[in-house]
C-alpha positions in Angstrom: 0.0 0.0 0.0 1.4 3.4 -1.0 1.7 6.4 1.3 -1.0 8.1 -0.7 -3.4 5.2 -0.4 -2.8 5.1 3.4 -3.5 8.8 3.6 -6.7 8.5 1.7 -7.9 5.6 4.0 -7.2 7.7 7.1 -9.0 10.7 5.5 -12.0 8.4 4.8 -11.9 7.1 8.4 -11.8 10.6 9.7 -14.9 11.6 7.7 -16.8 8.5 8.8 -15.9 9.1 12.5 -16.9 12.8 12.2 -20.2 11.8 10.6 -20.9 9.2 13.3 -20.6 11.8 16.1 -22.2 14.7 14.1 -19.1 16.8 13.8 -18.5 17.0 10.0 -18.4 20.8 10.1 -15.2 20.6 12.1 -13.3 18.4 9.6 -10.5 20.4 7.8 -11.6 19.2 4.4 -15.1 20.7 5.0 -13.7 24.1 6.1 -12.4 26.8 3.8 -12.1 29.4 6.4 -9.0 30.4 8.4 -8.7 28.9 11.9 -5.3 30.2 12.9 -6.8 32.9 15.2 -8.9 30.3 17.1 -7.3 29.2 20.4 -6.0 25.6 20.5 -8.3 24.9 23.4 -11.3 25.7 21.2 -9.9 23.7 18.2 -9.3 20.7 20.5 -12.9 20.9 21.9 -14.3 20.9 18.4 -12.0 18.4 16.7 -10.8 16.2 19.6 -13.8 13.9 19.7 -13.2 13.1 16.0 -9.7 11.8 16.7 -11.0 9.9 19.7 -13.6 8.2 17.6 -11.0 7.3 15.0 -8.9 5.6 17.6 -11.9 3.6 18.9 -12.7 2.5 15.3 -9.1 1.4 14.7 -9.0 -0.6 17.9 -12.3 -2.2 17.1 -11.1 -3.1 13.6 -7.9 -4.6 15.0 -9.8 -6.6 17.6 -12.0 -8.0 14.9 -9.0 -8.9 12.8 -7.3 -10.7 15.6 -10.5 -12.5 16.5 -10.7 -13.7 12.9 -14.0 -11.9 12.1 
């Protein structure tokens, strides 16, 4: 698998995770406005749950793979 393919898979995972928790508006690919003036605390509150859900999905997928499902 190439680096580009891995990047696309992670982007797809991020979009799925954001959609599942109702935070698609905070995904970088859906924003065309500047966020550099927003404090990191605010950015973390908005986007942090997306990363958390991504990790949950990756752990779940690995558990399923190890269990042979």
